[in-house]
N, CA, C and O of each residue as an XYZ file, in Angstrom:
332
protein
N     114.956    114.003     97.005
C     113.843    113.307     96.807
C     112.749    112.890     98.137
O     111.544    113.128     98.068
N     113.338    112.297     99.220
C     112.517    111.956     99.898
C     113.256    112.361    101.555
O     114.467    112.576    101.514
N     112.765    112.435    102.560
C     113.420    112.547    103.744
C     113.198    111.286    104.795
O     112.124    110.705    104.636
N     113.977    110.825    105.747
C     113.615    109.626    106.583
C     114.012    110.267    107.773
O     114.828    111.187    107.742
N     113.254    109.658    109.340
C     113.307    110.044    110.663
C     112.428    108.898    110.888
O     111.800    108.176    110.113
N     112.578    108.933    112.381
C     112.085    107.485    113.326
C     110.924    107.665    113.503
O     110.680    108.859    113.329
N     110.143    107.161    113.736
C     108.482    106.793    113.791
C     108.171    106.887    115.386
O     108.594    106.149    116.276
N     107.235    108.106    115.490
C     107.386    108.487    116.684
C     106.041    107.250    117.635
O     105.626    107.570    118.748
N     105.833    106.669    117.329
C     105.279    104.822    117.746
C     105.694    104.090    117.437
O     105.014    103.392    116.685
N     107.216    103.597    117.760
C     107.998    102.304    116.454
C     107.428    101.499    117.166
O     107.183    101.583    118.369
N     107.025    100.087    115.905
C     106.371     99.318    116.265
C     107.630     97.892    116.051
O     107.332     96.834    115.498
N     108.624     98.118    116.466
C     109.894     97.028    115.937
C     111.308     98.215    116.239
O     111.297     99.446    116.212
N     112.297     97.375    116.483
C     113.183     97.791    117.516
C     114.314     99.206    116.349
O     115.254     99.971    116.561
N     113.702     98.945    115.534
C     114.444     99.642    114.398
C     112.864     99.925    113.364
O     112.272     99.054    112.727
N     112.574    101.050    113.447
C     111.017    101.649    112.906
C     111.378    102.752    112.184
O     111.095    103.635    112.994
N     111.696    103.167    111.472
C     111.800    104.341    110.407
C     111.227    104.943    109.211
O     111.600    104.502    108.124
N     110.034    106.262    109.272
C     109.269    106.443    108.276
C     110.406    106.538    106.646
O     111.627    106.684    106.687
N     109.843    106.449    105.780
C     110.837    107.309    104.661
C     109.572    107.854    103.603
O     108.610    107.214    103.180
N     109.925    109.148    103.377
C     108.517    109.874    103.107
C     108.909    110.865    101.763
O     109.483    111.897    102.112
N     108.704    110.733    100.343
C     108.857    111.559     99.412
C     108.675    112.960     99.957
O     108.060    113.106    101.013
N     109.123    113.899     99.367
C     109.204    115.700     99.902
C     107.753    115.752     98.663
O     107.183    116.789     98.999
N     107.027    115.209     97.584
C     106.519    115.772     96.429
C     104.908    114.799     97.430
O     104.972    113.590     97.651
N     104.209    115.285     97.674
C     103.008    115.218     98.363
C     102.129    114.183     97.232
O     101.956    114.420     96.036
N     101.799    113.362     97.761
C     101.129    112.270     97.039
C     100.423    111.595     98.121
O     101.062    111.584     99.173
N      99.418    111.095     98.151
C      98.330    110.595     99.235
C      98.363    109.441     99.776
O      98.063    109.105    100.922
N      98.968    108.483     98.385
C      99.378    107.101     98.496
C     100.391    106.208     97.380
O     100.503    106.564     96.206
N     101.095    105.008     97.946
C     101.883    104.694     97.013
C     101.534    104.228     95.586
O     102.205    104.215     94.554
N      99.853    103.728     95.945
C      99.287    103.661     94.488
C      99.167    104.774     93.562
O      98.728    104.611     92.423
N      99.537    105.886     94.007
C      99.064    107.072     93.497
C     100.368    107.814     93.011
O     100.341    108.701     92.159
N     101.301    107.448     93.521
C     103.553    107.542     92.703
C     103.086    107.639     91.464
O     102.124    106.965     91.095
N     103.824    108.638     90.544
C     103.127    108.185     89.101
C     104.887    108.265     88.474
O     105.249    107.536     87.551
N     105.847    109.281     89.168
C     107.136    109.921     89.117
C     108.323    109.005     88.886
O     108.993    108.723     89.879
N     108.601    108.609     87.960
C     109.766    107.624     88.284
C     110.713    107.964     88.811
O     111.381    107.168     89.471
N     111.125    109.556     88.640
C     112.215    110.411     89.417
C     111.859    110.352     91.250
O     112.650    110.562     92.169
N     110.794    110.091     91.300
C     110.197    110.515     92.782
C     110.336    108.750     93.310
O     110.823    108.361     94.371
N     109.974    108.229     92.632
C     110.003    107.051     93.403
C     111.289    106.070     93.044
O     111.231    104.881     93.359
N     112.314    106.548     92.453
C     113.681    106.145     92.566
C     114.148    106.947     93.398
O     115.265    106.444     93.523
N     114.148    107.895     94.128
C     114.436    108.477     95.123
C     113.958    107.906     96.356
O     114.671    107.686     97.336
N     112.899    107.710     96.283
C     111.957    106.813     97.997
C     112.714    105.758     98.025
O     113.401    105.698     99.045
N     112.850    104.888     97.277
C     113.558    103.342     97.069
C     115.222    103.434     97.143
O     115.931    102.505     97.530
N     115.792    104.957     96.622
C     117.259    104.621     96.785
C     117.078    104.947     98.182
O     117.489    104.063     98.934
N     116.376    106.377     98.970
C     116.971    106.421    100.723
C     115.781    105.111    101.373
O     115.695    105.336    102.580
N     115.119    104.208    101.103
C     114.881    103.426    101.812
C     115.997    102.167    101.898
O     116.203    101.492    102.906
N     116.785    101.987    100.362
C     118.027    100.668    100.817
C     118.472    101.231    101.549
O     118.258    100.760    102.666
N     119.480    102.733    101.541
C     120.155    103.626    102.232
C     120.076    103.074    103.867
O     121.056    102.673    104.494
N     118.746    103.148    104.372
C     118.349    103.534    105.609
C     118.536    102.011    105.758
O     119.262    101.713    106.707
N     117.910    100.675    104.834
C     117.709     99.498    105.610
C     119.711     99.513    106.069
O     120.154     99.653    107.209
N     120.358     99.367    105.080
C     121.627     98.898    105.072
C     122.300     99.928    106.315
O     122.952     99.301    107.149
N     122.221    101.339    106.517
C     122.783    101.795    107.391
C     122.051    101.145    108.973
O     122.719    100.977    109.993
N     120.730    100.888    108.865
C     119.972    101.030    110.390
C     120.045     99.570    110.742
O     120.476     99.111    111.800
N     119.592     98.932    109.766
C     119.610     96.916    110.095
C     120.691     96.339    109.352
O     121.602     96.721    108.618
N     120.168     95.105    109.899
C     121.589     94.020    109.731
C     121.240     93.440    108.294
O     121.978     92.626    107.738
N     120.072     93.912    107.736
C     120.043     93.613    106.089
C     118.451     92.852    105.927
O     117.820     92.659    104.888
N     118.081     92.517    107.311
C     116.706     91.665    107.958
C     115.897     92.558    108.112
O     116.146     93.157    109.158
N     114.685     93.122    107.373
C     113.633     94.303    107.736
C     112.442     93.961    106.894
O     112.439     92.920    106.236
N     111.585     94.666    106.886
C     109.919     94.575    106.494
C     109.761     95.924    105.823
O     110.365     96.841    106.379
N     109.022     96.243    104.667
C     108.931     97.320    104.566
C     107.567     97.210    103.760
O     107.328     96.522    102.768
N     106.611     98.214    104.568
C     105.384     99.052    104.528
C     105.029     99.712    104.371
O     105.350    100.699    105.033
N     103.864     99.845    103.190
C     103.506    100.654    102.760
C     101.512    100.522    103.478
O     100.850     99.495    103.330
N     101.111    101.462    104.001
C      99.443    101.181    104.051
C      99.114    101.959    103.218
O      99.616    103.073    103.072
N      97.894    101.304    102.308
C      96.878    102.301    101.198
C      96.054    102.457    101.672
O      95.744    101.365    102.148
N      95.122    103.388    102.011
C      93.724    103.387    102.350
C      93.465    103.316    103.962
O      94.179    102.657    104.718
N      92.109    104.247    104.460
C      92.024    103.751    105.872
C      91.598    102.159    106.171
O      91.594    101.657    107.295
N      91.243    101.477    104.945
C      91.155    100.430    105.404
C      91.948     99.358    106.060
O      91.727     98.366    106.755
N      93.204    100.125    105.420
C      94.367     99.202    105.448
C      95.224     99.511    106.797
O      95.960     98.708    107.370
N      94.960    100.867    107.175
C      95.981    100.693    108.389
C      96.171    102.434    108.266
O      96.398    103.121    109.262
N      96.029    103.048    106.778
C      96.748    104.311    106.507
C      96.111    105.748    107.286
O      95.011    106.151    106.905
N      96.590    106.234    108.001
C      96.476    107.309    109.187
C      96.744    108.524    108.754
O      95.746    109.235    108.637
N      97.953    109.096    108.422
C      98.454    109.903    107.721
C      98.480    109.822    106.200
O      99.210    108.932    105.765
N      97.818    110.584    105.272
C      97.277    110.670    103.920
C      98.514    110.687    102.993
O      98.269    110.182    101.897
N     100.004    111.217    103.175
C     101.113    111.158    102.434
C     101.933    110.092    102.347
O     102.470    109.758    103.403
N     102.173    109.476    101.395
C     102.505    108.460    101.396
C     104.182    108.623    102.040
O     105.093    109.447    101.958
N     103.903    107.141    102.788
C     105.447    107.099    103.379
C     105.617    105.313    103.599
O     104.735    104.455    103.576
N     106.416    105.237    103.715
C     107.530    103.511    103.625
C     107.094    103.829    104.867
O     106.672    104.948    105.155
N     107.229    102.149    106.262
C     107.938    101.570    106.792
C     109.091    100.784    107.004
O     108.923     99.565    106.967
N     109.799    101.055    107.137
C     110.960    100.211    107.813
C     111.374     99.690    108.594
O     111.960    100.316    109.477
N     111.294     98.646    108.632
C     110.827     97.806    110.556
C     111.854     96.773    110.352
O     111.897     96.012    109.386
N     112.837     96.812    111.530
C     113.659     95.596    111.561
C     113.623     94.997    112.973
O     113.653     95.900    113.809
N     113.566     93.721    113.536
C     113.803     93.697    114.961
C     115.322     93.476    115.223
O     115.753     93.001    116.274
N     116.049     93.842    114.231
C     117.691     93.175    114.414
C     118.735     94.868    113.839
O     119.247     94.924    112.721
N     118.827     95.915    114.755
C     119.349     96.549    114.230
C     120.600     96.475    113.856
O     121.216     95.614    114.484
N     121.083     96.920    113.245
C     122.864     96.859    112.812
C     123.662     97.570    113.698
O     123.683     98.763    113.999
N     124.388     96.504    114.098
C     125.898     96.879    115.138
C     126.811     97.415    114.740
O     127.772     97.630    115.478
């Protein structure tokens, strides 16, 4: 239900975007439990594989909140990569 890839303009040592395949403008518009579950399953997997367990999860919703790509995407960011 979702894909993950490195951010092209990283704001932390680990900065991975997690994006649902289904187009939805922002996270507040996601209504499908299946899509939400798939998105958060992948977020947990990425955080587990790429960070030491300490990470920040961020969704920007709306231009005034910093959203520049209008397709839902979560930012998984951490200062401490998994070694």
